[in-house]
BATI-558753 format. One record per atom (N, C-alpha, C): atom name; x, y, z. Coordinates in pm, whole numbers, m for minus. Layout:
BEGIN
CA,X,Y,Z
...
end
This chain:
BEGIN
N,11784,8276,11253
CA,11925,8301,11268
C,11998,8246,11148
N,12089,8330,11097
CA,12159,8287,10978
C,12280,8201,11009
N,12353,8234,11114
CA,12470,8155,11149
C,12503,8178,11295
N,12569,8081,11355
CA,12606,8095,11495
C,12736,8021,11517
N,12815,8066,11615
CA,12942,8000,11643
C,12978,8023,11787
N,13061,7933,11840
CA,13099,7942,11980
C,13206,8046,12005
N,13210,8093,12125
CA,13309,8190,12170
C,13394,8120,12274
N,13503,8116,12270
CA,13640,8127,12301
C,13721,8078,12184
N,13685,7970,12122
CA,13761,7936,12004
C,13746,8046,11900
N,13623,8094,11883
CA,13599,8200,11787
C,13579,8334,11856
N,13569,8329,11989
CA,13533,8443,12071
C,13391,8485,12043
N,13361,8548,11936
CA,13219,8569,11912
C,13179,8512,11779
N,13271,8451,11713
CA,13240,8376,11594
C,13168,8455,11488
N,13126,8386,11385
CA,13041,8448,11285
C,12899,8434,11335
N,12859,8524,11420
CA,12729,8512,11486
C,12617,8540,11388
N,12497,8506,11430
CA,12381,8535,11346
C,12370,8684,11324
N,12334,8723,11205
CA,12327,8865,11175
C,12193,8902,11117
N,12165,9031,11121
CA,12037,9077,11072
C,12031,9092,10921
N,12146,9110,10857
CA,12147,9126,10712
C,12119,8993,10644
N,12048,8996,10533
CA,12017,8873,10462
C,12140,8821,10388
N,12152,8688,10371
CA,12264,8635,10294
C,12266,8693,10154
N,12386,8711,10103
CA,12403,8771,9970
C,12421,8661,9867
N,12342,8664,9763
CA,12359,8573,9650
C,12495,8601,9587
N,12584,8498,9582
CA,12716,8523,9524
C,12709,8583,9384
N,12606,8547,9310
CA,12593,8602,9176
C,12568,8752,9174
N,12518,8807,9286
CA,12490,8950,9293
C,12611,9029,9339
N,12714,8960,9390
CA,12830,9032,9440
C,12893,9118,9330
N,12897,9064,9208
CA,12955,9141,9097
C,12875,9268,9071
N,12743,9259,9084
CA,12659,9378,9065
C,12690,9484,9170
N,12710,9440,9296
CA,12743,9537,9401
C,12883,9595,9380
N,12974,9515,9326
CA,13107,9567,9293
C,13097,9677,9188
N,13014,9653,9089
CA,12993,9754,8985
C,12933,9881,9044
N,12835,9863,9132
CA,12775,9979,9199
C,12879,10057,9277
N,12968,9985,9346
CA,13070,10051,9428
C,13172,10124,9342
N,13200,10071,9226
CA,13294,10140,9136
C,13236,10273,9091
N,13103,10274,9066
CA,13038,10398,9025
C,13021,10493,9142
N,12998,10437,9261
CA,12968,10518,9380
C,13041,10459,9500
N,13168,10497,9523
CA,13249,10436,9629
C,13191,10454,9769
N,13099,10548,9786
CA,13040,10570,9917
C,12902,10509,9933
N,12866,10415,9846
CA,12735,10352,9854
C,12731,10254,9971
N,12660,10290,10075
CA,12659,10210,10197
C,12594,10073,10175
N,12488,10069,10095
CA,12424,9940,10068
C,12520,9844,10000
N,12596,9895,9904
CA,12692,9809,9835
C,12801,9762,9931
N,12850,9851,10015
CA,12951,9814,10113
C,12899,9708,10209
N,12775,9726,10254
CA,12716,9630,10346
C,12699,9494,10281
N,12645,9490,10161
CA,12622,9363,10096
C,12753,9292,10061
N,12852,9367,10018
CA,12981,9305,9988
C,13050,9257,10115
N,13036,9333,10223
CA,13091,9287,10350
C,13024,9161,10398
N,12890,9155,10385
CA,12816,9036,10422
C,12859,8916,10339
N,12878,8939,10210
CA,12921,8833,10121
C,13057,8778,10165
N,13147,8867,10205
CA,13280,8822,10249
C,13274,8748,10382
N,13186,8791,10471
CA,13167,8716,10597
C,13117,8575,10565
N,13018,8567,10477
CA,12963,8437,10439
C,13071,8347,10377
N,13164,8409,10308
CA,13270,8333,10241
C,13386,8302,10335
N,13376,8345,10462
CA,13483,8320,10558
C,13606,8404,10533
N,13588,8527,10485
CA,13699,8618,10455
C,13683,8746,10539
N,13707,8738,10669
CA,13678,8852,10756
C,13762,8975,10728
N,13888,8957,10690
CA,13970,9075,10664
C,13914,9155,10546
N,13873,9083,10441
CA,13811,9151,10328
C,13679,9213,10368
N,13604,9143,10451
CA,13475,9196,10498
C,13494,9326,10574
N,13596,9332,10659
CA,13617,9451,10741
C,13651,9573,10656
N,13717,9552,10543
CA,13747,9666,10455
C,13619,9735,10410
N,13518,9655,10379
CA,13390,9712,10337
C,13310,9765,10456
N,13304,9685,10562
CA,13213,9717,10672
C,13263,9832,10758
N,13392,9841,10780
CA,13444,9953,10858
C,13423,10084,10783
N,13437,10080,10651
CA,13410,10200,10573
C,13261,10235,10580
N,13176,10133,10569
CA,13032,10157,10579
C,12995,10216,10714
N,13058,10168,10820
CA,13028,10218,10954
C,13074,10362,10971
N,13182,10398,10905
CA,13229,10537,10910
C,13132,10629,10836
N,13084,10582,10721
CA,12993,10663,10639
C,12853,10670,10699
N,12811,10562,10765
CA,12674,10555,10818
C,12677,10499,10960
N,12725,10577,11056
CA,12740,10526,11193
C,12609,10490,11261
N,12496,10536,11207
CA,12366,10506,11268
C,12293,10393,11197
N,12363,10318,11112
CA,12302,10207,11039
C,12319,10079,11122
N,12209,10030,11179
CA,12215,9915,11269
C,12261,9789,11197
N,12217,9768,11074
CA,12255,9647,10999
C,12405,9643,10976
N,12464,9759,10948
CA,12609,9766,10929
C,12680,9728,11059
N,12634,9783,11171
CA,12698,9752,11299
C,12687,9603,11332
N,12573,9546,11305
CA,12553,9404,11335
C,12645,9317,11252
N,12653,9346,11123
CA,12740,9268,11036
C,12887,9292,11070
N,12918,9414,11111
CA,13055,9445,11153
C,13093,9359,11274
N,12999,9342,11367
CA,13026,9255,11481
C,13057,9112,11438
N,12981,9062,11341
CA,13007,8928,11290
C,13146,8919,11228
N,13186,9022,11154
CA,13317,9021,11089
C,13430,9024,11192
N,13414,9105,11297
CA,13516,9108,11402
C,13526,8971,11470
N,13412,8909,11495
CA,13415,8779,11559
C,13482,8674,11472
N,13447,8674,11344
CA,13508,8578,11252
C,13658,8602,11241
N,13699,8729,11242
CA,13840,8762,11233
C,13919,8708,11352
N,13851,8692,11466
CA,13918,8643,11586
C,13962,8498,11573
N,13905,8424,11479
CA,13938,8282,11469
C,14087,8258,11450
N,14147,8334,11363
CA,14287,8310,11330
C,14381,8411,11392
N,14329,8491,11484
CA,14411,8594,11547
C,14490,8535,11664
N,14598,8603,11700
CA,14674,8565,11818
C,14592,8590,11944
N,14641,8539,12056
CA,14566,8543,12179
C,14525,8684,12217
N,14620,8776,12219
CA,14589,8911,12262
C,14500,8983,12161
N,14521,8955,12034
CA,14435,9015,11932
C,14292,8964,11945
N,14276,8838,11987
CA,14142,8783,12004
C,14060,8867,12102
N,14123,8907,12212
CA,14050,8982,12312
C,14008,9118,12259
N,14097,9184,12186
CA,14061,9312,12127
C,13949,9299,12026
N,13956,9196,11943
CA,13852,9174,11844
C,13719,9137,11910
N,13726,9063,12021
CA,13604,9029,12093
C,13536,9154,12146
N,13614,9245,12201
CA,13557,9369,12251
C,13493,9449,12138
N,13558,9452,12023
CA,13501,9522,11909
C,13372,9455,11862
N,13372,9322,11865
CA,13252,9247,11829
C,13138,9285,11922
N,13163,9282,12050
CA,13060,9316,12148
C,13010,9459,12129
N,13104,9552,12109
CA,13065,9692,12093
C,12976,9712,11971
N,13009,9641,11863
CA,12928,9655,11742
C,12789,9597,11762
N,12780,9481,11825
CA,12649,9422,11853
C,12568,9513,11946
N,12633,9568,12047
CA,12563,9657,12139
C,12511,9781,12067
N,12591,9835,11976
CA,12547,9954,11904
C,12429,9922,11812
N,12433,9803,11749
CA,12321,9762,11663
C,12193,9757,11745
N,12200,9705,11866
CA,12082,9697,11953
C,12036,9835,11994
N,12129,9922,12027
CA,12093,10059,12064
C,12024,10132,11949
N,12071,10107,11828
CA,12014,10175,11712
C,11878,10119,11671
N,11858,9989,11692
CA,11733,9926,11651
C,11693,9825,11759
N,11646,9872,11872
CA,11619,9782,11986
C,11509,9681,11962
N,11423,9704,11865
CA,11312,9612,11840
C,11349,9498,11745
N,11470,9498,11692
CA,11510,9394,11598
C,11559,9271,11675
N,11487,9160,11669
CA,11527,9043,11749
C,11664,8988,11712
N,11699,8990,11583
CA,11825,8930,11540
C,11945,8999,11605
N,11939,9131,11613
CA,12051,9204,11671
C,12067,9170,11819
N,11957,9167,11890
CA,11965,9139,12033
C,12004,8993,12058
N,11960,8902,11973
CA,11998,8763,11988
C,12148,8744,11969
N,12208,8819,11880
CA,12353,8812,11864
C,12424,8854,11992
N,12373,8961,12052
CA,12433,9010,12176
C,12414,8909,12288
N,12298,8846,12294
CA,12272,8743,12395
C,12369,8627,12377
N,12389,8584,12253
CA,12482,8475,12226
C,12622,8513,12271
N,12662,8635,12241
CA,12794,8681,12285
C,12803,8677,12437
N,12707,8736,12504
CA,12711,8744,12650
C,12713,8605,12714
N,12644,8509,12654
CA,12641,8374,12709
C,12775,8304,12692
N,12841,8326,12583
CA,12957,8245,12549
C,13090,8312,12578
N,13094,8442,12581
CA,13222,8510,12603
C,13257,8513,12751
N,13384,8499,12784
CA,13425,8507,12925
C,13411,8650,12978
N,13409,8661,13109
CA,13390,8792,13172
C,13500,8890,13134
N,13620,8839,13108
CA,13732,8930,13077
C,13712,9006,12946
N,13621,8956,12863
CA,13589,9030,12740
C,13443,9074,12740
N,13387,9090,12860
CA,13257,9152,12872
C,13137,9061,12870
N,13159,8930,12864
CA,13047,8839,12863
C,12989,8818,13003
N,12879,8748,13011
CA,12819,8718,13140
C,12675,8674,13126
N,12637,8570,13200
CA,12500,8520,13193
C,12400,8622,13246
N,12443,8704,13342
CA,12353,8808,13394
C,12319,8908,13286
N,12417,8942,13203
CA,12393,9033,13092
C,12301,8970,12988
N,12324,8842,12961
CA,12239,8772,12865
C,12095,8767,12914
N,12077,8743,13043
CA,11942,8738,13100
C,11872,8872,13085
N,11943,8979,13114
CA,11883,9113,13102
C,11843,9141,12957
N,11926,9102,12862
CA,11894,9124,12722
C,11774,9040,12678
N,11768,8916,12726
CA,11654,8830,12690
C,11524,8885,12747
N,11529,8936,12869
CA,11409,8996,12928
C,11365,9119,12851
N,11461,9196,12804
CA,11428,9314,12724
C,11371,9272,12589
N,11429,9169,12530
CA,11381,9121,12401
C,11235,9077,12409
N,11196,9017,12521
CA,11059,8970,12536
C,10958,9084,12526
N,11000,9206,12562
CA,10910,9321,12551
C,10878,9353,12405
N,10976,9333,12318
CA,10959,9368,12177
C,10907,9250,12095
N,10950,9129,12131
CA,10912,9009,12057
C,10892,8897,12157
N,10769,8878,12207
CA,10747,8777,12312
C,10796,8638,12273
N,10770,8595,12151
CA,10813,8462,12111
C,10964,8447,12117
N,11036,8540,12052
CA,11181,8535,12054
C,11234,8552,12196
N,11166,8635,12274
CA,11209,8658,12411
C,11201,8533,12496
N,11089,8460,12485
CA,11077,8335,12561
C,11184,8235,12519
N,11209,8226,12389
CA,11310,8132,12344
C,11449,8174,12391
N,11475,8305,12390
CA,11605,8353,12437
C,11621,8327,12587
N,11517,8349,12663
CA,11523,8319,12806
C,11549,8171,12829
N,11486,8086,12750
CA,11512,7942,12761
C,11658,7912,12735
N,11716,7978,12636
CA,11857,7958,12603
C,11945,7998,12721
N,11912,8110,12784
CA,11991,8157,12898
C,11979,8061,13014
N,11857,8018,13044
CA,11838,7926,13157
C,11907,7792,13130
N,11901,7745,13006
CA,11966,7618,12973
C,12117,7628,12992
N,12174,7743,12955
CA,12318,7761,12971
C,12358,7759,13118
N,12264,7794,13205
CA,12288,7792,13350
C,12237,7663,13413
N,12200,7565,13327
CA,12149,7435,13370
C,12023,7446,13455
N,11945,7549,13430
CA,11814,7563,13494
C,11710,7510,13396
N,11710,7378,13381
CA,11633,7316,13274
C,11482,7330,13296
N,11438,7330,13420
CA,11296,7349,13446
C,11249,7485,13402
N,11329,7588,13430
CA,11295,7723,13387
C,11297,7733,13235
N,11395,7667,13173
CA,11402,7667,13027
C,11279,7602,12966
N,11237,7489,13022
CA,11116,7423,12973
C,10995,7515,12984
N,10986,7586,13096
CA,10872,7677,13115
C,10869,7785,13009
N,10986,7836,12970
CA,10992,7940,12867
C,10953,7884,12730
N,10998,7764,12699
CA,10959,7704,12572
C,10809,7677,12568
N,10753,7635,12680
CA,10607,7615,12685
C,10533,7745,12663
N,10585,7852,12722
CA,10522,7983,12703
C,10530,8026,12557
N,10642,7996,12493
CA,10657,8029,12351
C,10556,7952,12267
N,10532,7826,12302
CA,10437,7745,12225
C,10294,7791,12242
N,10264,7855,12354
CA,10131,7912,12369
C,10108,8024,12267
N,10216,8091,12229
CA,10208,8198,12129
C,10212,8143,11987
N,10286,8034,11968
CA,10304,7978,11833
C,10315,7826,11847
N,10201,7755,11847
CA,10202,7610,11874
C,10286,7528,11778
N,10312,7579,11659
CA,10391,7505,11561
C,10531,7562,11546
N,10581,7627,11651
CA,10715,7686,11644
C,10821,7576,11656
N,10892,7552,11549
CA,10989,7442,11543
C,11096,7456,11650
N,11148,7578,11666
CA,11257,7598,11762
C,11216,7567,11904
N,11095,7606,11942
CA,11048,7579,12078
C,11019,7430,12098
N,10962,7366,11997
CA,10937,7223,12005
C,11068,7146,12020
N,11165,7182,11937
CA,11295,7115,11948
C,11359,7144,12083
N,11343,7268,12131
CA,11398,7305,12261
C,11342,7220,12373
N,11212,7192,12370
CA,11152,7107,12472
C,11212,6967,12466
N,11231,6914,12346
CA,11295,6784,12333
C,11436,6784,12387
N,11509,6889,12356
CA,11648,6899,12404
C,11652,6910,12555
N,11564,6992,12613
CA,11563,7006,12759
C,11524,6875,12827
N,11433,6799,12765
CA,11395,6670,12821
C,11516,6577,12826
N,11597,6580,12721
CA,11718,6497,12719
C,11815,6542,12827
N,11841,6672,12834
CA,11942,6724,12926
C,11899,6709,13072
N,11771,6724,13098
CA,11724,6722,13237
C,11687,6583,13286
N,11657,6492,13193
CA,11607,6361,13233
C,11464,6366,13285
N,11393,6476,13255
CA,11254,6492,13297
C,11168,6522,13174
N,11036,6524,13195
CA,10942,6558,13088
C,10967,6476,12962
N,10997,6348,12983
CA,11037,6264,12869
C,10925,6249,12767
N,10805,6220,12813
CA,10694,6202,12718
C,10665,6332,12644
N,10673,6443,12716
CA,10652,6573,12652
C,10759,6598,12547
N,10882,6562,12580
CA,10991,6580,12484
C,10973,6496,12360
N,10928,6371,12378
CA,10903,6284,12263
C,10794,6342,12174
N,10686,6388,12235
CA,10577,6446,12156
C,10623,6569,12080
N,10706,6651,12144
CA,10753,6774,12079
C,10844,6741,11960
N,10933,6646,11977
CA,11024,6611,11868
C,10950,6542,11755
N,10852,6461,11787
CA,10771,6399,11681
C,10695,6506,11601
N,10651,6611,11671
CA,10587,6722,11600
C,10687,6792,11509
N,10812,6805,11552
CA,10914,6865,11466
C,10925,6790,11334
N,10915,6658,11341
CA,10930,6577,11220
C,10815,6598,11123
N,10706,6655,11170
CA,10592,6684,11083
C,10602,6822,11019
N,10700,6901,11063
CA,10715,7038,11016
C,10839,7052,10930
N,10841,7147,10838
CA,10965,7175,10766
C,11069,7234,10861
N,11194,7202,10836
CA,11301,7255,10920
C,11335,7396,10875
N,11321,7495,10963
CA,11359,7631,10924
C,11510,7640,10899
N,11554,7736,10818
CA,11698,7752,10795
C,11774,7770,10925
N,11888,7701,10935
CA,11981,7715,11048
C,11924,7664,11179
N,11824,7578,11173
CA,11775,7510,11292
C,11819,7364,11288
N,11819,7294,11401
CA,11857,7152,11399
C,11769,7073,11303
N,11831,6979,11236
CA,11765,6903,11131
C,11669,6800,11187
N,11592,6740,11098
CA,11508,6627,11137
C,11594,6513,11191
N,11711,6494,11132
CA,11800,6389,11181
C,11839,6414,11326
N,11866,6539,11359
CA,11899,6571,11498
C,11781,6544,11591
N,11660,6573,11544
CA,11541,6544,11624
C,11526,6394,11644
N,11552,6316,11540
CA,11541,6170,11551
C,11646,6115,11647
N,11766,6171,11644
CA,11870,6129,11739
C,11825,6155,11883
N,11770,6273,11908
CA,11724,6303,12044
C,11603,6217,12083
N,11520,6185,11985
CA,11411,6091,12014
C,11467,5956,12062
N,11573,5912,11997
CA,11636,5788,12040
C,11686,5795,12183
N,11746,5908,12219
CA,11794,5925,12357
C,11679,5918,12457
N,11567,5978,12421
CA,11452,5976,12511
C,11390,5837,12520
N,11388,5766,12410
CA,11335,5629,12415
C,11429,5537,12494
N,11558,5564,12485
CA,11650,5490,12571
C,11621,5518,12718
N,11594,5644,12748
CA,11562,5681,12887
C,11439,5605,12937
N,11346,5578,12847
CA,11226,5501,12882
C,11250,5350,12873
N,11375,5311,12847
CA,11413,5169,12835
C,11336,5101,12723
N,11337,5170,12609
CA,11274,5117,12489
C,11381,5107,12379
N,11473,5013,12392
CA,11588,5008,12300
C,11548,4983,12155
N,11444,4907,12130
CA,11404,4881,11992
C,11360,5010,11923
N,11281,5091,11994
CA,11237,5217,11937
C,11355,5313,11923
N,11446,5311,12021
CA,11565,5396,12012
C,11648,5360,11889
N,11662,5227,11866
CA,11738,5183,11749
C,11672,5236,11620
N,11542,5227,11614
CA,11471,5276,11495
C,11494,5426,11477
N,11495,5499,11588
CA,11518,5644,11580
C,11658,5673,11528
N,11757,5606,11582
CA,11895,5631,11539
C,11914,5593,11392
N,11856,5483,11353
CA,11868,5442,11212
C,11799,5542,11120
N,11685,5595,11163
CA,11617,5697,11083
C,11703,5822,11073
N,11767,5860,11184
CA,11854,5978,11183
C,11968,5959,11084
N,12026,5840,11081
CA,12139,5815,10992
C,12095,5804,10846
N,11972,5761,10823
CA,11922,5763,10685
C,11909,5908,10637
N,11863,5994,10727
CA,11846,6135,10689
C,11980,6208,10682
N,12074,6168,10768
CA,12205,6233,10770
C,12310,6130,10808
N,12370,6063,10709
CA,12468,5958,10739
C,12591,6009,10815
N,12611,6139,10817
CA,12728,6195,10885
C,12700,6240,11029
N,12581,6211,11079
CA,12546,6252,11215
C,12613,6156,11313
N,12732,6193,11358
CA,12811,6102,11440
C,12746,6072,11575
N,12668,6167,11628
CA,12603,6142,11757
C,12508,6023,11747
N,12434,6016,11636
CA,12341,5904,11617
C,12418,5774,11595
N,12525,5781,11518
CA,12605,5661,11492
C,12666,5607,11621
N,12719,5697,11703
CA,12779,5655,11830
C,12674,5596,11924
N,12556,5660,11929
CA,12451,5609,12016
C,12404,5471,11971
N,12398,5452,11839
CA,12354,5323,11786
C,12453,5213,11824
N,12583,5245,11819
CA,12684,5146,11852
C,12676,5103,11999
N,12631,5192,12085
CA,12626,5165,12228
C,12503,5084,12269
N,12405,5075,12178
CA,12287,4995,12212
C,12319,4848,12217
N,12255,4773,12307
CA,12275,4627,12306
C,12221,4569,12177
N,12273,4455,12135
CA,12226,4393,12010
C,12076,4371,12015
N,12012,4394,11902
CA,11868,4375,11894
C,11832,4228,11890
N,11702,4198,11898
CA,11656,4059,11896
C,11681,3996,11760
end
């Protein structure tokens, strides 16, 4: 996932998209291409993506809406268009937010219809359905249906998506089961390992399993846009506190702050620990 954001403040935010990030240095090349060929859909898509990445949704929509008109069956365009509508909702008035949210949802849905086997597109729709209120088409039941469908095309992503849905509904045992199923497919999957650690913290169960999973995360490189090693160390501290091991928890929090001095969760947790020996 390239990016993710919450919905109601952002409604659908700059959600993860299927298009690859655009090197800012290449934007000028795409501008040159567009000057020569104003109907070049690839150039419009890449420039729109670049503007989304830069937090300029209005500029992004100029490119992406034109691309969608020229190539209505291009799933990548629809997916990026959804991200632009969501980002545009950030600074919109209340009533405009709802309209932009609906457009965001419609674009994500169309991307999925056009390319149902692409996990990124369906994950964006799942994120929308989980976070958006019912008045703008969201719903956990919809997210669950999409996650179940995703599992048919990509079992690993599907299990992780189902875990996300169950966690949002506080069904932590079911979420743990999905992450375990994902690890059977990919034992070194960072996201699933981190998910088990997170579920252990949230549920207050499977503490030893959560510790082992997070320690394994620390042995792996952090994939782009996944929680950092510092975040894993912070959650390790929470689990060690649950086991009444304050000295180990302190070491975890201190390690997290060495890796990321701005991780306020670790700093706050460290302050709450009783003084060490």
